[in-house]
BAFI-3210 file (N, C-alpha, C; in Angstrom, 3 decimals, decimal comma, padded with zeros to 6 digits):
// residues 194
n [1|2|3|4|5|6|7|8|9|10|11|12|13|14|15|16|17|18|19|20|21|22|23|24|25|26|27|28|29|30|31|32|33|34|35|36|37|38|39|40|41|42|43|44|45|46|47|48|49|50|51|52|53|54|55|56|57|58|59|60|61|62|63|64|65|66|67|68|69|70|71|72|73|74|75|76|77|78|79|80|81|82|83|84|85|86|87|88|89|90|91|92|93|94|95|96|97|98|99|100|101|102|103|104|105|106|107|108|109|110|111|112|113|114|115|116|117|118|119|120|121|122|123|124|125|126|127|128|129|130|131|132|133|134|135|136|137|138|139|140|141|142|143|144|145|146|147|148|149|150|151|152|153|154|155|156|157|158|159|160|161|162|163|164|165|166|167|168|169|170|171|172|173|174|175|176|177|178|179|180|181|182|183|184|185|186|187|188|189|190|191|192|193|194]
n.u [016,763|016,870|019,335|018,790|016,798|018,229|020,068|018,276|017,200|019,399|019,494|019,822|018,585|018,083|017,803|015,520|013,668|013,682|012,470|009,901|009,103|009,047|006,886|004,806|002,484|001,185|000,598|-001,118|-003,279|-004,378|-005,070|-006,891|-008,970|-009,891|-010,397|-011,968|-011,878|-009,888|-008,518|-008,499|-007,177|-004,666|-003,848|-003,767|-001,787|000,470|000,636|001,184|003,744|005,220|004,853|006,091|008,733|009,305|009,116|010,690|012,874|011,710|010,883|011,283|012,716|013,355|011,476|009,313|008,580|006,575|004,003|004,235|004,239|001,711|000,132|000,682|-000,405|-003,111|-003,819|-003,344|-005,247|-007,616|-007,501|-007,767|-010,352|-011,829|-011,385|-012,677|-015,314|-018,673|-018,053|-018,210|-017,142|-017,480|-016,169|-016,595|-016,003|-016,357|-019,065|-020,254|-022,586|-024,010|-027,086|-028,214|-026,846|-024,891|-021,440|-019,618|-017,409|-015,602|-013,389|-013,034|-013,492|-012,166|-012,488|-015,052|-018,329|-020,383|-022,961|-022,664|-020,666|-021,956|-023,872|-022,155|-020,910|-023,024|-023,781|-021,406|-021,160|-023,426|-022,726|-020,445|-021,686|-023,270|-021,279|-020,084|-021,825|-021,173|-019,441|-016,213|-014,097|-014,995|-015,382|-012,733|-011,696|-013,128|-012,311|-009,502|-009,356|-011,342|-011,411|-008,775|-007,481|-005,663|-003,733|-004,664|-002,578|-001,192|-003,154|-003,394|-000,901|-001,083|-003,322|-002,700|-003,881|-005,052|-005,112|-007,463|-009,310|-009,354|-010,470|-013,000|-014,172|-014,163|-015,938|-018,246|-018,396|-018,824|-021,289|-022,908|-022,659|-023,820|-026,425|-027,134|-026,937|-028,949|-031,095|-031,037|-031,792|-029,919|-028,558|-025,643|-022,487|-019,776|-016,992|-016,935|-018,047|-017,022]
n.v [000,509|002,394|001,868|-000,648|000,047|001,692|-000,178|-001,939|-000,234|-000,006|-002,411|-004,731|-007,781|-009,326|-007,355|-006,106|-008,237|-008,379|-005,948|-006,344|-008,525|-007,255|-005,514|-007,075|-007,996|-005,556|-004,730|-006,811|-006,521|-004,017|-004,652|-006,771|-005,492|-003,751|-005,394|-007,478|-010,283|-013,247|-014,486|-012,583|-010,568|-011,735|-012,021|-009,304|-008,435|-009,721|-008,450|-005,891|-006,257|-006,651|-004,142|-002,503|-003,394|-002,624|000,145|001,069|002,830|005,312|005,901|008,156|007,965|006,410|007,367|007,870|005,442|003,587|005,009|005,272|002,630|001,991|003,641|002,540|-000,003|000,607|001,843|-000,291|-002,141|-000,707|-000,460|-003,167|-003,638|-001,973|-003,278|-005,712|-005,071|-005,880|-008,463|-010,232|-012,730|-015,460|-017,162|-020,588|-021,812|-019,753|-019,439|-021,529|-022,605|-020,253|-018,751|-016,828|-017,135|-015,432|-014,638|-014,706|-012,451|-012,481|-012,136|-014,164|-013,529|-015,077|-014,565|-013,835|-015,015|-017,673|-016,693|-013,874|-013,725|-014,654|-012,618|-010,428|-011,245|-011,313|-008,599|-007,334|-008,364|-007,213|-004,517|-004,489|-005,131|-002,839|-000,906|-001,495|-000,304|002,322|004,890|004,038|005,767|006,928|004,669|003,872|005,853|005,419|002,823|003,172|005,065|004,413|001,622|000,622|002,445|004,544|007,550|010,979|012,218|010,036|009,057|011,198|011,019|008,426|008,574|010,803|013,370|016,666|017,528|018,797|018,048|015,281|015,190|016,414|014,726|012,343|012,971|013,262|010,667|009,129|010,183|009,429|006,647|006,215|007,054|005,080|002,814|003,323|003,267|000,580|-000,313|-000,621|000,315|001,464|002,158|003,310|003,087|001,040|-001,264|-002,339]
n.w [012,029|010,008|008,835|007,776|005,954|004,184|003,185|001,923|-000,007|-001,593|-002,853|-001,290|-000,693|001,608|003,588|002,607|002,900|005,689|006,345|005,256|006,831|009,322|009,021|008,241|009,696|010,186|007,556|006,783|008,590|007,856|005,215|005,628|006,996|005,041|002,801|003,807|004,058|004,684|002,490|000,353|001,695|002,091|-000,586|-001,310|000,451|-000,571|-003,044|-002,129|-001,025|-003,357|-004,584|-002,703|-002,929|-005,591|-005,399|-003,339|-003,279|-003,340|-000,797|001,801|004,169|007,399|009,317|007,748|006,810|007,914|007,560|004,785|003,877|004,813|003,152|000,608|001,017|001,522|-000,936|-002,751|-001,905|-002,339|-005,108|-005,781|-004,834|-006,532|-008,952|-008,543|-008,193|-008,368|-008,866|-006,684|-004,383|-002,096|000,732|001,208|003,597|005,438|005,290|006,539|008,931|008,975|009,045|007,377|005,047|004,336|004,524|007,590|008,964|011,230|014,010|016,561|020,051|022,636|025,305|025,829|026,767|025,366|024,615|024,617|022,755|020,441|020,089|019,694|017,350|015,500|015,540|014,742|012,168|010,992|011,149|009,507|007,086|006,716|006,666|004,235|002,497|002,377|000,481|-000,888|-000,180|002,186|003,742|004,067|005,762|008,167|008,737|009,030|011,176|013,223|013,430|013,108|014,638|013,940|014,157|013,419|012,062|010,973|009,227|007,488|006,208|005,103|003,364|001,949|002,201|003,202|006,724|007,650|005,692|006,100|008,701|008,299|006,381|007,801|009,851|008,303|007,271|009,598|010,385|008,217|008,388|010,884|010,304|008,428|010,057|011,925|010,216|009,646|012,026|014,101|016,889|017,923|019,509|017,766|018,519|020,435|019,433|017,082]
ca.u [015,845|017,349|020,404|018,136|016,121|019,265|020,573|017,216|017,115|020,575|019,386|020,060|017,345|017,893|017,286|014,129|012,889|013,556|011,463|008,595|008,802|008,725|005,604|003,883|001,209|000,605|000,051|-002,243|-004,417|-004,993|-005,670|-008,063|-010,063|-010,430|-010,859|-013,066|-011,693|-008,486|-007,909|-008,231|-006,162|-003,373|-003,504|-003,401|-000,505|001,516|000,731|001,845|005,180|005,790|004,875|007,121|010,027|009,483|009,125|011,395|013,775|010,963|010,637|012,200|013,481|012,750|010,302|008,217|008,379|005,282|002,895|004,442|003,743|000,259|-000,459|000,771|-001,374|-004,451|-004,033|-003,423|-006,550|-008,677|-007,414|-008,331|-011,805|-012,382|-011,324|-013,610|-016,672|-019,637|-017,578|-017,981|-017,118|-017,473|-015,536|-017,543|-015,670|-016,940|-020,516|-020,756|-023,274|-024,689|-028,469|-028,529|-026,104|-023,825|-020,288|-019,290|-015,996|-015,281|-012,303|-013,700|-012,836|-012,401|-012,787|-016,489|-019,135|-021,002|-024,078|-022,111|-019,918|-022,926|-024,420|-021,111|-020,695|-024,146|-023,707|-020,247|-021,515|-024,368|-021,973|-019,627|-022,593|-023,660|-020,055|-019,867|-022,730|-020,562|-018,431|-014,940|-013,240|-015,498|-015,075|-011,308|-011,487|-013,645|-011,424|-008,215|-009,460|-012,155|-011,130|-007,341|-007,053|-004,561|-003,844|-004,979|-001,342|-000,913|-004,152|-002,992|000,206|-001,529|-004,243|-002,158|-004,912|-004,851|-005,743|-008,835|-010,121|-009,511|-011,409|-014,360|-014,693|-014,416|-017,197|-019,310|-018,468|-019,468|-022,695|-023,572|-022,716|-024,841|-027,719|-027,402|-027,153|-030,288|-032,035|-031,017|-032,215|-028,782|-028,052|-024,391|-021,395|-018,743|-015,733|-017,015|-018,691|-016,341]
ca.v [000,351|003,262|001,144|-001,698|000,705|002,112|-001,390|-002,434|000,696|-000,249|-003,722|-005,854|-008,559|-009,721|-006,177|-005,949|-009,276|-007,990|-004,883|-006,970|-009,309|-006,312|-004,848|-008,071|-007,969|-004,231|-004,768|-007,749|-005,957|-003,004|-005,357|-007,537|-004,569|-003,179|-006,449|-008,177|-011,722|-013,672|-014,793|-011,330|-009,837|-012,358|-011,630|-007,890|-008,322|-010,113|-007,360|-004,784|-006,567|-006,394|-002,689|-001,946|-003,716|-001,816|001,585|001,318|003,988|006,559|006,138|009,248|007,691|005,505|007,954|007,861|004,077|003,007|005,617|004,993|001,268|002,070|004,233|001,540|-001,053|001,168|002,025|-001,607|-002,725|000,045|-000,877|-004,516|-003,518|-001,404|-004,304|-006,813|-004,570|-006,639|-009,841|-010,681|-014,153|-015,723|-018,397|-021,573|-022,035|-018,685|-019,515|-022,624|-022,227|-018,975|-018,897|-015,894|-017,480|-014,445|-015,039|-013,954|-012,101|-012,126|-012,736|-014,430|-013,153|-016,221|-014,113|-013,669|-016,218|-018,035|-015,813|-012,557|-013,901|-014,733|-011,273|-009,595|-011,723|-010,837|-007,146|-006,966|-008,687|-006,193|-003,270|-004,654|-005,035|-001,433|-000,190|-001,732|000,553|003,649|005,018|003,482|006,765|007,100|003,408|003,875|006,716|004,745|001,688|003,652|005,772|003,789|000,196|000,423|003,438|005,389|008,971|011,816|012,448|008,842|009,000|012,238|010,478|007,248|008,952|011,969|014,412|017,621|017,108|019,318|017,203|014,002|015,363|016,697|013,515|011,364|013,400|012,926|009,202|008,643|010,588|008,581|005,296|006,250|007,126|003,760|001,888|003,594|002,754|-000,878|-000,500|-001,074|001,451|001,084|003,118|002,836|002,766|-000,106|-002,433|-002,885]
ca.w [010,912|008,925|008,156|007,007|004,843|003,237|002,525|001,027|-001,136|-002,427|-003,482|-000,381|-000,595|003,010|004,287|002,153|003,570|007,102|006,406|005,022|008,034|010,398|008,775|007,703|010,437|009,936|006,198|006,756|009,329|006,990|004,079|006,092|007,311|003,803|001,895|004,477|004,256|004,777|001,191|-000,353|002,469|001,788|-001,958|-001,292|001,161|-001,513|-004,019|-001,422|-000,932|-004,686|-004,796|-001,820|-003,543|-006,801|-005,131|-002,083|-003,374|-003,167|000,629|002,168|005,375|008,365|009,976|006,772|006,323|008,299|006,812|003,373|003,694|005,000|001,947|-000,458|001,345|001,305|-002,377|-003,401|-001,552|-003,025|-006,514|-005,876|-004,659|-007,763|-009,991|-008,303|-008,005|-009,140|-009,017|-005,320|-004,079|-000,662|001,144|001,723|004,999|006,241|005,220|007,359|010,160|008,844|008,616|006,305|003,843|004,141|005,317|008,791|008,878|012,602|014,758|017,819|021,295|023,503|026,656|025,958|026,861|024,089|024,279|024,284|021,515|019,354|019,883|019,110|015,985|014,693|015,456|013,934|010,783|010,523|010,985|008,299|005,932|006,557|006,295|002,806|001,737|002,273|-000,581|-000,436|000,481|003,549|004,424|004,412|006,926|009,364|009,010|009,537|012,454|014,262|013,583|013,293|015,631|013,483|014,503|012,259|011,321|010,172|008,156|006,526|005,419|004,357|002,291|001,261|002,221|004,292|007,975|007,700|004,817|006,794|009,810|007,821|005,733|008,851|010,477|007,352|007,190|010,823|010,344|007,220|008,943|011,942|009,613|007,864|011,166|012,461|009,216|009,800|013,420|014,898|017,653|018,581|019,578|016,850|019,152|021,302|018,838|015,913]
c.u [016,307|018,440|019,814|017,443|017,128|019,818|019,548|017,087|018,283|020,612|019,634|018,731|017,059|017,314|015,832|013,232|012,676|012,511|010,074|008,177|008,383|007,324|004,518|002,509|000,476|-000,081|-001,204|-003,478|-005,130|-005,736|-006,931|-009,244|-010,669|-011,071|-011,981|-012,931|-010,212|-007,813|-007,551|-007,171|-004,770|-002,920|-003,027|-002,046|000,660|001,733|001,468|003,347|005,876|005,907|005,923|008,498|010,304|009,686|009,916|012,298|013,039|010,618|011,712|013,007|012,683|011,489|009,088|007,808|006,999|004,118|003,002|003,922|002,224|-000,446|-000,443|-000,274|-002,789|-004,747|-004,161|-004,768|-007,686|-008,682|-008,062|-009,858|-012,460|-012,423|-012,376|-015,059|-017,631|-019,240|-017,307|-018,042|-017,055|-016,811|-016,604|-017,268|-016,327|-018,461|-021,080|-021,395|-024,008|-026,102|-028,793|-027,838|-025,003|-022,645|-020,097|-017,795|-015,505|-013,975|-012,857|-012,833|-013,145|-012,721|-014,286|-017,177|-019,822|-022,143|-023,586|-021,347|-020,852|-023,512|-023,395|-020,877|-021,788|-024,059|-022,548|-020,503|-022,459|-023,643|-021,105|-020,490|-022,958|-022,449|-019,780|-020,766|-022,187|-019,644|-017,059|-014,037|-013,696|-015,257|-013,640|-011,049|-011,967|-012,750|-010,120|-008,320|-010,166|-011,882|-009,652|-006,716|-005,793|-004,802|-004,201|-003,730|-001,002|-001,884|-003,828|-001,891|-000,233|-002,370|-003,768|-003,228|-004,574|-005,626|-007,186|-009,782|-010,383|-010,565|-012,836|-014,968|-014,995|-015,715|-018,378|-019,499|-019,176|-020,952|-023,476|-023,706|-023,781|-026,241|-028,104|-027,678|-028,549|-031,340|-032,125|-031,448|-031,127|-028,257|-026,821|-023,443|-020,242|-017,477|-015,783|-017,527|-017,938|-015,111]
c.v [001,210|002,567|000,053|-001,113|001,116|000,913|-001,906|-001,544|000,524|-001,673|-004,917|-006,580|-008,958|-008,551|-005,924|-006,973|-008,952|-006,891|-005,476|-007,772|-008,395|-005,712|-005,796|-008,027|-006,652|-004,202|-005,640|-007,165|-004,890|-003,704|-006,106|-006,611|-003,930|-004,263|-007,290|-009,673|-012,075|-013,836|-013,512|-010,506|-010,407|-011,981|-010,180|-007,699|-008,699|-009,031|-006,162|-005,031|-006,294|-004,895|-002,015|-002,180|-002,811|-000,331|001,975|002,549|005,309|006,852|007,100|009,002|006,856|006,080|007,986|006,443|003,512|003,672|005,361|003,599|001,236|002,614|003,236|000,443|-000,577|001,275|000,691|-002,261|-002,013|-000,287|-002,246|-004,475|-002,963|-002,452|-005,387|-006,365|-005,307|-008,086|-010,447|-012,190|-014,310|-017,065|-019,343|-021,878|-021,003|-018,749|-020,606|-022,086|-020,913|-019,198|-018,016|-016,251|-016,487|-014,834|-014,132|-013,685|-011,621|-012,751|-012,911|-014,035|-014,247|-015,812|-013,940|-015,019|-016,486|-017,098|-014,436|-012,619|-013,941|-013,361|-010,355|-009,967|-011,220|-009,328|-006,698|-007,252|-007,654|-004,873|-003,353|-004,532|-003,578|-000,613|-000,339|-000,858|001,973|003,702|004,594|004,509|007,021|005,833|003,429|004,714|006,040|003,569|002,166|004,271|004,951|002,309|-000,028|001,442|004,211|006,825|009,751|012,043|011,252|008,740|010,017|011,700|009,298|007,653|010,148|013,053|015,415|017,175|017,586|018,485|015,856|014,135|015,590|015,469|012,429|011,695|012,998|011,409|008,625|008,978|009,697|007,155|005,216|006,250|005,757|002,721|002,076|003,068|001,229|-001,282|-001,153|000,146|001,064|002,258|002,565|002,349|001,444|-001,362|-003,048|-003,636]
c.w [009,733|008,127|007,262|005,776|003,772|002,470|001,515|-000,199|-002,095|-002,981|-002,593|-000,134|000,848|003,809|003,897|002,843|005,041|007,276|006,245|006,256|009,188|010,252|008,252|008,380|010,186|008,568|006,162|007,459|008,489|005,846|004,494|006,359|006,074|002,940|002,488|004,609|004,146|003,410|000,428|000,370|002,196|000,373|-002,006|-000,617|000,248|-002,568|-003,407|-001,341|-002,267|-004,929|-003,925|-002,446|-004,742|-006,501|-003,888|-002,124|-003,166|-001,700|001,141|003,429|006,346|009,005|009,053|006,376|006,658|007,565|005,307|003,038|003,850|003,771|000,787|-000,224|001,058|-000,188|-003,112|-003,124|-002,270|-004,511|-006,700|-005,731|-005,916|-008,875|-009,792|-008,132|-008,938|-009,346|-007,639|-005,200|-002,571|-000,395|001,683|003,185|005,892|006,253|006,120|008,625|010,084|008,312|007,419|004,993|003,539|005,019|006,524|008,759|010,236|013,048|016,155|019,002|022,306|024,936|026,882|026,085|025,541|023,675|023,839|022,965|020,314|019,050|019,225|017,649|015,054|014,474|014,566|012,457|010,190|010,271|009,727|007,042|005,652|006,116|004,801|001,929|001,576|001,052|-000,039|000,255|001,919|004,372|004,934|005,655|008,207|009,734|009,636|010,928|013,528|014,462|013,879|014,242|015,225|013,942|013,234|011,408|010,433|008,988|007,072|005,622|004,562|003,151|001,477|001,079|003,322|005,539|008,079|006,845|005,479|007,900|009,319|007,145|006,761|009,582|009,590|007,257|008,417|010,829|009,377|007,742|010,035|011,329|009,045|008,950|011,768|011,495|009,294|011,208|014,260|015,640|018,423|018,622|018,750|017,577|019,930|020,613|017,674|016,383]
res [m|q|d|m|l|t|k|a|q|n|g|d|i|k|a|f|e|d|i|i|t|s|y|e|k|y|i|y|v|i|a|y|n|i|m|g|n|k|e|d|a|m|d|a|s|q|e|v|a|i|k|i|y|r|n|l|k|s|c|k|g|e|s|f|l|k|p|w|i|g|r|i|t|h|n|a|c|m|d|a|l|r|k|r|k|g|k|e|t|y|s|l|d|e|m|q|g|e|e|s|g|k|p|s|m|q|i|e|d|s|a|l|g|p|e|a|l|l|l|q|k|e|l|s|g|q|i|r|d|v|l|q|k|l|p|t|n|l|q|a|l|i|i|l|r|d|i|q|d|h|s|y|e|e|i|v|q|i|l|d|l|p|e|g|t|v|k|s|r|l|f|r|a|r|a|k|l|k|e|l|l|i|a|e|q|i|g|v|s|m|r|h|s|i]
***
């Protein structure tokens, strides 16, 4: 991978495409969890690829590549969220079958039975709604740690914050989310329900 990174930094388009292909799923998962829907996640992923291409020379080496890409993805998504604040749109495809009229942003687990799947879908939708009420910096911490299961070290590199700050903000984010969930009368364990 280091050889590929060096080639890409020296202008080799094929090497750059190989890097993007290698991290395509990683970028999309981060983008989807922050953006909340497929279309915005795809748009953000394309923006990330452009930013990676423009800034590839600033990546310090292969061991920094994944967190560096994670940081670019996170920042691009947060920029997109700031730009669209107050201009929310919903996919009509995602609204089909929803009684509340709000889109469901689930990835179905085929191993579950229909009843369990419906309950999980409703609960996950409620948690996503409550998560959106948190400030974006606290949302990002919960998404990175509790949904995407990044280590503290990776989060430190992605968000460019000291580890103590990451831990204290994550504690505060979880406490605030729990408070909001209780207020919404949803008693769940974060690690098992998202």
